[in-house]
Structures are given as C-alpha cells and as structure tokens.
N, C-alpha and C positions, 0 to 999 in steps of 0.2 A: 787235510791229509786223506790220501790213496785209500782205497777200499783194503788192499792189504794190508795196511798200518793199523788201520782201523778195527780189522779183525782179530788181530793177533794178540793186541794190545793187552786182553785180559790174561793173557797165557802164554806170553814169550818164555817166560824161562821154565813151563811145560814143555814146551814146544822143542825148546833146546834138547831138553830130556830127553822125548820122544826119539828125535832124530838121530839123538846119541845112539840109543839101544837098537831103532831099526836099522843104522848102517851095519853096527854090532852084530847083529844077528844074518843078515848076510855076508859075511866075512869069512874066507874058508884059506887054509894054506895047500890044497892041490890046485894044479897048475890050469888045468883047462874049466874046474867049477869057479875056481877065484875069477878068471876072467869075463866069466860070463855072469857072474854075481855083480863084478865093477862094472860094467856096459848096464848091467839092468839099475843099479844104483847112480848110475851118470846121467840119467833121465828122470831124475826124483819130480819131476813138476812140483806145484806150491803145498801138495799134503792137502788139499782140503777137504780131505776125508777125514783124516786124524784131528786134523784142527778144527772139527767138526764135533769129535767125541768129548775132545778136550772143552769144549764151550760148552757143550748139553752137561758134562758131570761138574763144571764149576757152577753153572747157574743153579742145578739140584744141591751144590753141597762142595766137596773139592776135589780137584784133581789128588789119585792116590797108585801107587805101586798098581794096585786091580784096573785103574783106567789105562794107564800106561800101557800095560802089557795087554790089554784087550784091545787099545789102538795098534800096537804093531803087529799083535796076531790078525787084525779086520785088516790094513795093510798088507801083509803079506798076502793072503788068501786074494786079496784085488790083483796082486800082482802077480799071482799066479794064474789066475785067469784070464790076465791079459794077455802073458806069453802063450798061453794055451789059446787062447780066442784068435792069436794072430796066425798059428796053424791052420787050424778050421778055416779061419777068412784065405790063407795065401795070402797075408797082408805082408808088404817089404819093409813097411814104416808103421812108428809107434813114437808120435810127437813128435815128428821133425827129426827123428834117428832111425836106422836100421833098426828093423825088429829082431828079435834074438834070432827066428828063424831064419832070416835072410842075411844075417851077419856069421851064422854058424850053420845051421842044418834044421830041420827037423825032428830031427832024434834027439839030438842035444836039446833042445828049445822044450821037447816034451818031457825029457829028464830032470833038466833043471825047474822046471814050472812044478813038478813033482815035487821035487827037494825044497822048493819056496813054501809050496801048501804042507809039507810036514814041518817045516818051521813053525810056521801058522799055528798050527795044533799044540806045537810045544808051546809056543810065548800064550797063548790061551789059556794050557792048562796050570799055566804059573800065576792065574789069578785065582786059582782054589775057590773058582765062583761057578758052581752048577748051572745055573741059569744064562749065565754069562757065555759058556763053554756051549751049550745047547742054544743058543742065539746064532752063536759063531757056525755050527753045524749046519743047523738050519739054512742060512743065507749061503754055504756051499751048496745046498741041493736048490737053491731058490733059483742061483744063479746058473748051475748048470740045465734045469729045466728048461729057463728064460732061453737060454741058446739054442737047446732040442724044440723048443716051440719054434722059436725064429726060422731055423731051418724047416721044418715043417708048413711052415706058413709060407713057405717061397713056390709052394706047389697051389697055393690057393689064389683061386683068378678074381674072388672078390676085394675087392678096396677098399677094408673095413677097418673105421678109427677104433671101434672097440677091442679087436683085436691087435692095434698098435699100441694101445696101453696096457692091454693086457703083458704084451712083450715086455718092455719098459719097465713096469711094475716090477718084471719077474729079475730083472736086469738093474740098469741103473737105480732105480727109485730104489730095490729091495737095499742096496747099500745105502744109501742116504737113510734110511730108515732105519737099517741095522745100527749104523753109528748114532743115531739118537737114541735109540731105542738101549744099547751097549754102554751108553757113557751116562744114560740116566739110571739103569745098573746099577754101575760103579759109586755110583753115590747116594745108593738105596732109597731111591726116587719110590713111590708109591705105585700103586698097578694104573690108577687114575693117571698120575703122571707119566708114566710108561706110555700109556697109552697116547696122550696127547702128543708126548713126544714124537712117536712112532708115525703119528698121521703126519706131522710138520714134515720128518723127514722126507716121507713117500712124496709129498708137494714140493718140497724141493728137488729131488731128485728127476721130479718130472720136468720140473723147470730145465736141469741142468741138459737132460736128453735134449727137449727141442730144441736148446741150444747148439747145442752141438748138429744135432740135425739141419738146421738153418745153413750153418757154415756150408754145407755139403755143395750150398746153390751157390758160393760164390768161390770166387781164384784166390788162393792164398798159401803160400810156400810156409808160409809160419803155422799155420792149423796142420802141417805134418799128412794131410791128402790131399788129393787134386779133386777138382770139382767134379761131381757126379762119379765119385767111389761108392757111395752107399748102393748106388744103383747097379754100379757096375757089379757088385757083390749080392745081387737080385733081393735089396731091402729098398723098401718104397717107405717113406717117411713122413710125418703129419703133413710138412706143404704140400705135397705132390699127393695125396689124398684128398685132401680138401679140393684142390685146384680139378682132378678127374671125378669126385664126386659134385660139385657147382655148376661143371662147364661141361655139356652134351657134346664131346669131338670125339667121334667115334676111332679118328688115326690115334692120337695120344694113347687111348686106353688099348688099343693092338702093342703101341709101343710101352707100355708098363707090363702086361702081359708078357713080352717078350722081356724086359727087367727080371718077372719072376721065373721064365726059365733058363736063363742065362743067354739069351741068343740075341740081343740086344747092341746095336753098334756103338761106337763113339757116338758119332755124329747124332745117332736116335737120342741118345744120353742129352746131349747139347739141345735136342729141339724139346726134348721133356722137361729138361730144366726151364730155358726159355718160357713154354708152355705155365711152368707153375708160377714162375716170378711175375708173369704177362697177365695173370690171372687171380690172385690178393692171396698164394700159398704161404707168401712170408708174412705178411700183415697179418693173416689170419693165425700162425704159430705166434706171433708176437703179443696176439691179445689172449691169446690161451695161455702165456704165461703172464701177464698181467695179471690175469682172474687167479690164476694159483698164488700170486705174488701176494695177495690181497689175503686169501688164506693163509699163507704165511704168518704175515702180519699180525693177524685175529690170534693164532699161538704166541708170538712174542708181545703183544701187548697184554696176554693174561700170565704169563707164567715168568717172564723175565725179573728175575729177582733186583738186577741192577741196572741203573741207566746204564753203566758201562759195557754189560752183557746185552743188554738192549741194541745199543749202539752198535756193536759188534755185530750180532746176529742179524743184525738189519742190514750192514752193510754186505754182511756174507749173498744174502739174497741179492742187493743189487750188483754185486760183484758176477755173481754167475750170470743174472741176466745182462747185463752190459760187457763181459766180457768180450774178447776180439780171436780168442784162443782156446 
C-alpha cells in the first residue's frame, strides 16, 4: 500500500471532517474575495500538517472538535503565511500554480492573507483552550521572526550551517513542532508527552525542509519552482553550504556571495548547482535526513499506542523523505 494510504488509515473520517471545515472557512459571497479564496483552495495539497495534528491527537487520546478547530486554525495560519511569503519573495508560482500575487496583485495578496490569518484566529478561538490559542499565536510570531532572520542572513557572508538550522527551526520545523504540540494538547497529553511530541515535530520538520532544499538542485516542473530558485532568491541551503565548507574553491565562494547580495546570474547559479552536486552536497543532506529519521523513530517506538498509529507515523516520515515534490 502506498505511503499516503497508510498515513491516512487511522484518521480517514476525521480528515474528511477537517477538509469540510477548512473549505467552509474559506468560503465567501463577495466576488473578488470569493475568487481569491477559491484560487487558494484549488491548490490544497496533501494536507500533511493537519494529518499530523490528527494522528498525534489520536495517539494520545482521540480526535475531538477541539482537535479539528485547532487543525483548521493552524492550516489557515500556514496558508496566510505562504500568501504573504510569495509577496515578500516576489514568487510567481506556488505548488505549480500561479501565486496569489501573480494571479491578482500584491495588494490583493496582502489583504487576503490578512483575511485568512484572521479566520485562523477565529477558528482557534473556538477551541476555548487557552494553551492551544497561545501556541498558535506563538507560532505566528516564530514564523515571522524566521522570515526576518532569513532576510537578514542574506547580508551575512559566512556560510553557516548553524544559521541555516536556526532559520528552518523558526519556519518549516516550527510548523511541524506546533502540529504535534497542538495535536497532543487537544487530547490532554501530559507535559512530558507534549515535550516529546514537540521534539518529534521539530525533527520531522527539519527533514521536510532538507528534502525541499534538495529539490532546488534538479529540474522538475512538478515541484513548482525552477532549478536554483532558492539561490535566485538569495538563499544558500544545506547541500551548497556543505560543498562550500568542505571544498576550497574561491570562485564558487565568490558566486555564493553574489547569491546573497542578489547580483548572481542564472549561468553562475547553474555552475554553483553543478559544484554542489559534484562535491557531495546532495549526499550529505540525505545523510542528515536519515540521522533525523532515526530520532523520529525513537519517538514512534516509545510513544505509539497502537500498531496502526506506529505504521502510519512511520509511513509519514518515509513519505517526507522519499517524496518527489
């Protein structure tokens, strides 16, 4: 059975209920707003983050209305952050489709992002759970802080893995960490269980981001971004950082500095991509994913309450590692 089927098996009914609530939350009668919200819903993706919330809640008890409203709130917050990120990054595509700012304009994208964010807050308020509301609010602050750190890091001429991890812990990993924490909270998990779930989510989120970063070194229209797109946006990710720090190549380091200051050409990006692939950058990133997988499996082995949940969470990790988009 494919990974996604195994992942969803323990929560199929709960996931259908989540999707219904989520789509209802993004429905509106106003013409322009309705059109933009429909555009956002059309690129729904696989709902990996809400699935994680539901699975963790199921592991520590059961999926409740608190869990579902929490999942809708977090997914809406994530959606709003992506709409705003595309404006900041001047991105034209998201998941292979035109971004909101490209399809409409920046003003519409910012305003609709604000509307989606407010809808997230409305949904999480329906949990009547102060700790969950606080957790989601902290997530919003962390995501914004991560974006600002990433912007400031563009000016940093050091090729630091430490800063790379610091940024992704405040972006992608923070989302997965919050999914696990909020899912566990909704099932009344103990503080010790919350801490274990948080760490599992963080490790899983780092794996997710590393896999995303590896995509940037290969051609694929399915991914929804061209090769070297991260570099074109001034970002140096784990594979190239490894290559730069292990191979003394002044020419490539000079190109990497041009990536950071925004003066790099497409031809130079292609050369830096080739340099990374030829000097073990991809293999290094893949090894890091496998190291983190082992840490995730330690959580699953110790915390899973049933074989079904264990199988589902294991399939989740392997799907994240093996996905091709």
